[in-house]
DRENDO-1510 file (C-alpha; in Angstrom, 1 decimal, always signed):
<recs>
REC; n; res; u; v; w
REC; 1; MET; +0.3; -0.5; +0.2 .
REC; 2; LEU; +1.3; +3.4; -0.8 .
REC; 3; VAL; +0.0; +6.8; +1.0 .
REC; 4; THR; +0.8; +9.9; -0.3 .
REC; 5; SER; +0.4; +13.5; +2.0 .
REC; 6; VAL; +0.3; +12.2; +4.8 .
REC; 7; LEU; +0.0; +15.2; +7.6 .
REC; 8; HIS; +0.2; +14.8; +11.3 .
REC; 9; GLY; +1.2; +16.1; +14.1 .
REC; 10; ASP; +4.4; +14.8; +14.5 .
REC; 11; LEU; +5.8; +16.4; +11.6 .
REC; 12; PRO; +7.7; +19.6; +11.2 .
REC; 13; THR; +5.8; +22.7; +9.8 .
REC; 14; GLY; +5.4; +22.3; +6.4 .
REC; 15; SER; +6.5; +19.0; +5.4 .
REC; 16; LEU; +4.2; +16.1; +4.7 .
REC; 17; GLU; +5.2; +12.4; +4.5 .
REC; 18; VAL; +4.9; +9.3; +2.0 .
REC; 19; VAL; +4.4; +5.9; +3.4 .
REC; 20; ALA; +4.5; +2.4; +1.8 .
REC; 21; VAL; +3.2; -0.4; +3.7 .
REC; 22; SER; +4.1; -3.9; +2.7 .
REC; 23; ASP; +4.3; -7.5; +4.2 .
REC; 24; GLU; +8.0; -6.6; +4.9 .
REC; 25; GLY; +7.5; -3.8; +6.7 .
REC; 26; ALA; +6.0; +0.2; +6.2 .
REC; 27; TRP; +8.4; +2.8; +5.5 .
REC; 28; ALA; +8.0; +6.9; +5.5 .
REC; 29; VAL; +10.2; +9.4; +3.4 .
REC; 30; THR; +9.4; +13.3; +4.6 .
REC; 31; THR; +9.5; +16.4; +2.4 .
REC; 32; PRO; +8.7; +19.4; +2.4 .
REC; 33; LEU; +4.9; +20.4; +1.5 .
REC; 34; LEU; +5.4; +22.7; -2.1 .
REC; 35; PRO; +2.8; +25.3; -2.7 .
REC; 36; ILE; +1.0; +23.4; -5.5 .
REC; 37; ASN; -1.5; +21.6; -6.6 .
REC; 38; PRO; -1.3; +20.2; -9.7 .
REC; 39; ASN; -3.2; +17.5; -12.2 .
REC; 40; GLY; -1.7; +14.1; -12.6 .
REC; 41; GLY; +0.1; +14.0; -8.8 .
REC; 42; GLY; -1.7; +10.4; -8.1 .
REC; 43; GLU; -1.2; +8.8; -11.6 .
REC; 44; ILE; +2.2; +9.5; -12.0 .
REC; 45; THR; +3.1; +8.4; -8.1 .
REC; 46; ALA; +1.3; +4.8; -8.5 .
REC; 47; ALA; +3.0; +4.8; -12.1 .
REC; 48; LEU; +7.0; +5.3; -10.8 .
REC; 49; TYR; +5.9; +3.2; -7.6 .
REC; 50; LEU; +4.9; +0.4; -9.3 .
REC; 51; ALA; +7.7; +0.7; -12.0 .
REC; 52; HIS; +10.5; +1.1; -9.0 .
REC; 53; LEU; +8.8; -1.7; -7.1 .
REC; 54; LEU; +8.8; -4.1; -10.1 .
REC; 55; ALA; +12.8; -3.3; -11.1 .
REC; 56; THR; +14.1; -3.2; -7.3 .
REC; 57; GLY; +11.8; -6.0; -5.6 .
REC; 58; SER; +12.0; -3.3; -2.8 .
REC; 59; PRO; +9.4; -1.5; -1.0 .
REC; 60; ALA; +11.2; +1.1; +0.6 .
REC; 61; ALA; +13.4; +1.5; -2.7 .
REC; 62; ALA; +10.9; +2.0; -4.7 .
REC; 63; LEU; +8.9; +4.4; -1.9 .
REC; 64; GLU; +12.2; +6.4; -2.1 .
REC; 65; ARG; +13.0; +6.5; -5.9 .
REC; 66; THR; +9.1; +7.7; -6.2 .
REC; 67; THR; +9.4; +9.9; -4.1 .
REC; 68; ARG; +13.1; +11.5; -5.3 .
REC; 69; THR; +11.5; +11.6; -9.1 .
REC; 70; VAL; +8.0; +13.3; -7.9 .
REC; 71; PHE; +9.3; +15.8; -5.8 .
REC; 72; ALA; +11.7; +16.8; -8.8 .
REC; 73; VAL; +8.5; +16.6; -11.3 .
REC; 74; LEU; +6.5; +18.8; -8.9 .
REC; 75; GLU; +9.6; +21.4; -8.9 .
REC; 76; ALA; +10.2; +21.9; -12.0 .
REC; 77; THR; +6.0; +22.2; -12.3 .
REC; 78; LEU; +6.1; +25.2; -9.7 .
REC; 79; ALA; +8.7; +26.5; -11.4 .
REC; 80; ALA; +7.0; +26.9; -14.6 .
REC; 81; GLY; +3.8; +27.9; -12.9 .
REC; 82; ALA; +2.0; +25.3; -14.2 .
REC; 83; ARG; -0.7; +23.0; -13.4 .
REC; 84; GLU; +0.5; +20.1; -15.9 .
REC; 85; LEU; +3.1; +18.1; -14.7 .
REC; 86; GLN; +6.0; +18.8; -16.2 .
REC; 87; ILE; +7.3; +15.2; -17.0 .
REC; 88; VAL; +9.2; +16.8; -20.4 .
REC; 89; ALA; +11.0; +19.6; -18.0 .
REC; 90; ALA; +11.9; +17.1; -15.6 .
REC; 91; GLN; +12.7; +13.7; -17.3 .
REC; 92; GLY; +16.5; +13.2; -15.8 .
REC; 93; ALA; +14.9; +12.9; -13.0 .
REC; 94; ILE; +12.2; +10.1; -13.9 .
REC; 95; ALA; +15.9; +8.9; -15.7 .
REC; 96; LYS; +17.7; +9.2; -12.8 .
REC; 97; PRO; +16.1; +9.4; -9.6 .
REC; 98; PRO; +18.4; +12.1; -7.3 .
REC; 99; PRO; +19.3; +11.2; -3.9 .
REC; 100; THR; +17.4; +13.9; -1.9 .
REC; 101; PHE; +15.3; +11.9; +0.5 .
REC; 102; THR; +15.7; +8.8; +2.4 .
REC; 103; ALA; +13.2; +6.5; +3.3 .
REC; 104; ARG; +13.0; +5.2; +7.3 .
REC; 105; ARG; +11.6; +2.5; +8.6 .
REC; 106; LEU; +8.1; +1.9; +10.7 .
REC; 107; ARG; +7.9; -1.3; +11.4 .
</recs>
């Protein structure tokens, strides 16, 4: 299971979490909360997570790669002042996710 945009009281202000849960355990990645509400965020997140999970076999690695990529796409979208995801502008991050976020084990 993958849950996006998790907000709770233990997070620093201006942050959110993305959480992945499987039979192997549960992991979370904390990111800054960007001031953007784009079209297609859930679709790209689901597609990337599935692709990374199939490629790595690891929910934690898939979560890290997905979060890194989606955040880069959202940053490009915010910079463009658009609501449509700037996938072409962020294609480098899609091909090779930047090492920006690390998953931490919850259980």
